[in-house]
Every structure is written in C-alpha cells, then in structure tokens.
N, C-alpha and C positions, 0 to 999 in steps of 0.2 A: 427493591431498587427504586431509583428516583421516579418522580411523577412530574410530567410537563403538562400543564393545562393551557390549551389555546382558547382565547375568548375574543369576542368582537361582534360588531353589528353584522346583519345579514349581507352576504356577498362582498365582504371586505377583504377576501383573500385568505381566509383561515386555512382552508384545506391545502392551498398551494404552499403556505408557510409550513404547515405540518409535514408535508412531503419533503420539503427542503431540510427541515430539522432531522427528519427520519433518515434521509440519505446521508447527511453529515455524520451521524453516529455510525451508520452501517459502514461507511467508508473507513472508519476507524476500527472496524470489526467489533463494535459494541452491539450487542443484541438489543433489538427494540420491538415494541408491540404498539401498533397504531390502532387505537380504538376510535371509530368514527360513527357519527349519527347518520351518515349518508344512506346506509342500507335500509334503515328504518324509515327515513324520509322518502326514499324511492318506493318502498312497499306501500305506504299509506298516502303519500303526497304531503308536502309541507303545509299546505292550506288546511288539510283535514286534521293534522296533528296540532298545529298551533292555533286553531280556532276551537279546539276541544280541550278544556283544562285537564280532564282525566287522561286523555291520550298523551298530552304533553308530560303529565306527571309520570306516566308509564315509561315514556322515553327517558326521562331523567333517572328513574329508578334502574332502568336497564343499563344506562351508561355507568352509573355509580357501582352497580353490582359487578360489571365487567372490570372496572378499575380495582375494586376490592378483591376480586378473585385472582387477579394477576399481580397485584402489587407485592405480595410476599415473595415472589420469585427473586432470588438473590442476584441473578445474572441478567436482569432485564430492565430497560428503561421503558416506562409506560407513557405514551403520548396520547392525550385525550383531545381529539379534534371534534368539537361540537360548538354550539352557540354559547353555552355556559354564561348566559347573560344575567343570571340572577346572583346577587352577592351571597345570599344564603346558601345556594347550591355550591358555589365556589368554596365557601367556608366548610361545608361538609367534606369536600374533597381534601381540603387542607387538614381537617381532622383525621382523615384516613391516613395521610402521610405521617401524622404524629403517632397514630395508633401503631403503624408498622415501622416506626423509628427510621424514616428515610428522609431524603431531601425533596424539596418541592419548588417548582418554578412556574410563574404565571407569564404567559406571552399574550399581549394584546395586539390585535391587528387593527390599525387605525386607518380610516378612510373617510372621505366626505360623503354626505348624503347624495350629492350629484353624481359622484363616481359610482357609488353603489347602485343608484337608480339606473344609470347607463348600463351597468353590468346586468341588471335585471332585464332591461329591454333587449340587450344584445345576446343574451345567453340562449343556447339551443336546448338546454336541459329543461326537464320538467321542474318548474321552479315556483316561487311564490307569486301570488297575485299582488297587485300594487297595494291593496288594502292590508293584507297580512304583512307585507314588507314594511309598510309604514308603521303598523302596530308594533312589530318586533323592533324596528329602529327606535321607536320612542320608549319601549319597555327596557331597553338596554341600560344596565347599571354599571357604569365604568369603574374599573378598579383604581385604587390609589396606592402608591408606594409608601405613603405614610401609615398605612394600616399594616400591622404586623403580619396578619395572615394573607396579605396580598403582596408580600415582599419576599424575594426579589421579583421585581416586575420589569419585563422587557417589552418595550413598545416599538412596533414595526409599522411604518407608514407605507400605504399603498403596495403592500406585498414585497417591498424591497428589503432583502435581508443580506447583510454584509458578513464577511468572514469574522470580523471583530465581534459582532453580536453573537454569532454561533459559538465562538470561543468563550464569550462571556457566559452564555448559557451552560456550556460544559463546565466551566470553573464553578459556577453557582451550584451545580449538581454534585460535583466531586471534591471541591476544595472547601466546602463548608461542613460543619457538624450536622449530623442528622437531627431531625426534630425529636423531641422527647415527649412521650405521652403524659398527660396529667389525668386527674380523676374524671374529668368530663369527657375524655377521649379514650380511656381504657375500655377494652371490650371484655365484658364478663357475662357468663352464660345464664340468661333468664329469658324465656320466651313463652311463659304460660299464658293461658287465656286470662287468668286473674290479673297478671301483671299488665297485659295489654289494656285491660279494662281500667286499671289504675292510671295507666299512662294517658288514656283518653280523658278520664274524669279530672285528673289533676291539672292537665294542661288547659282544659276548658275552664276550670275554676280560675286559673291565672288570668286568662283572657277576660273573663267577666270582671275580675277585680281591676284590671287595667281600664276597661271600658268605664267602670264606675268612677275611677279617678279622672278620666278624660272628660267626663260630663261636667266636672268642676274645673276643667282646664288645668288640672295638675299633671305636669310632665315629669317632675323630678321627685326623687325620694318616695316613690310609690311603694308602700308597705304591702308585701304579699304574705299571706298566711303560710306558715311552715317553711319560711325562707328567711335566713339571716341577712341575705342580700336584698337590697331594694332596687327597684327598676328606675332607671333614668332614661327618659326619651328625649331626643333632640328635636322632635316635632310631633304634631298630633297625627297619629296613624288611624286610618279607617279600619272598620271591622274586617273588611276584605283583606287588608294588608296583615292585620294581626292573625287572622286565620291562616294566611299563607305561611307566616312564621311558624305557626303551630303545626301545620302539615309537614313542613320541612323538618322540624324537630322530631316529630313522630316517625317519619321515614328514617331519619338518622338512627334513632334508638332501636327501631325494629331491626336494622342491619347491624347495629353495634349495641347489643343488649347490656344492661347493667344488672348488678346483683342485689340491689336494694331499692325497693319502691320509695323509700323515704328520701332518696336523692333526686327523684324526678322533678319536683317543684324547683329546687335550687338550681339544678342543671338547666331547666327551661328558662328561668330568670336570667342566668348567665348567657344563655343563647340569645335571648331577646336583646339584652344589653349590647352584645357584640354586633349583632346584625343591625340594630338600630343606629349604632354609631356612624355607619356609612350608608344608611338608606336615604 
C-alpha cells in the first residue's frame, strides 16, 4: 500500500503533522502504520546519534528496513516520520515504492530557523544541543517538485495542515497509478559474499574514476569503465560526498539484491547521476 514520507528540518513540526495525517486516514477507517525515529532517538539521544556517522547510518537502515517490511501489506498506508533530510535516502524510499508497485507522497514541513530555535529552547523533551541542531539545520537537503522522485510534494508551513491538503494527499495516494519498477529497482535474489565483494570493488572503482576526472575539472561526460552511461555532475563533489553516495547505493543494493554483478557499475552510475541532479 502507499508510502507517505515526512521530511523537514529539526523541530519543524514533523511529528505533529504525521499524527494529523495518521488520524485523518484512521477516521476514514483506513489502516495505517506510523514508523517513527522517536524511539531510537530517545534510546540513544539525538546528539549521540547525529554526531556519530555510523549510528546515524544504523538509524536510517532501521527506518528503511521497517518501511520495506511493511510496505507489501495490501491494506496499509505506511507513514514514515523521521528527519529524512538526505536526498539520496529519500530516493531509496522512492525506489522501494517502485519495487512494490505502489504510490508515494512526500510531505515537507517548512519552518523558519528562528521558530525552530525557539522550539528547541522551549521544549521539555530530551532534545538536540544547539550545535547538533545547527548542523542538522544546515545539512538539510530540501526537496523539489521538479524532481520526478520528489513529486507529488506537499509543503506545510509551521505545522498548519488544512483539510484541503489532507484531501490532496489522499487523492495523490489513491487516484494516481502505482509506480512501476524498472531494472534498477527490481529486487532479485543475490546476497553471496562474492557479490558483496564485487559491489564494494566496483563502486570504489567508479569513485576513483570520478575523482580522476575531477582533478582535471571535468564534470560532464565522465566515461566509466564497463558502463555505457556516462556521468554528468552539476558541480564538483568532495570525496566525502562521493563516498556518501557510495554508501547509500551499497545499502540500497544490500536490501534490494540484483542477480547480475555486471549490472553493478551501470546501476551505480545511474544512481550518482540522479542524486547529483539535485544535490
């Protein structure tokens, strides 16, 4: 059944909006599942998770696995209430919707930094330090309705959600055709150690070839060995950013295996091109 992804900067009212959307569908006797990062954040503390890349990665992996586990249920709307601030991660969630041939909606909670900072100072909950809050605020990668995999996009300001918008979300979920999987999102069974080794080596080789091109300030038509598709970048990416793309792709393939190691390089090139377009 459909997937609703909530995104936004810290303390912008995401959880309140998720609850309102959840209540809207439950009032219509439509079964929902609200997946939240709140439990994990309470367990470890937001500062501990978001100041440790490996723990943050584990949180995203858990969120994605929960979506993947529940999305196949035919009578359920899955609502993901989390930061979801990375475009690449939202793309992975979109790909899950394609894989399971369902509809997908992105809801962005918009607020000003001043309002969010006031929320931070006034909250009684165990929350972010100002340092982590500022880092997350600046890390946020806003969605764009011009991007195919971030559309339909519903933007809600300061936690105010009207009935017309809720009705719009419902129409987007049930009145549109379900997404269709393609070769890069189909899930096929391969999880051998040899395959994972190939996945690691081939993606690393692609990153090295991109780095080599960037040293000569080449951004477009970067030829990658064993790929008919070339890489086109819209700006010069740092090695940290490229490695982040690589980790996101590896995590996606581990959860959504493919049956042919020869496809790895081309799929990774496609992934980089998509994520690069809006980074």
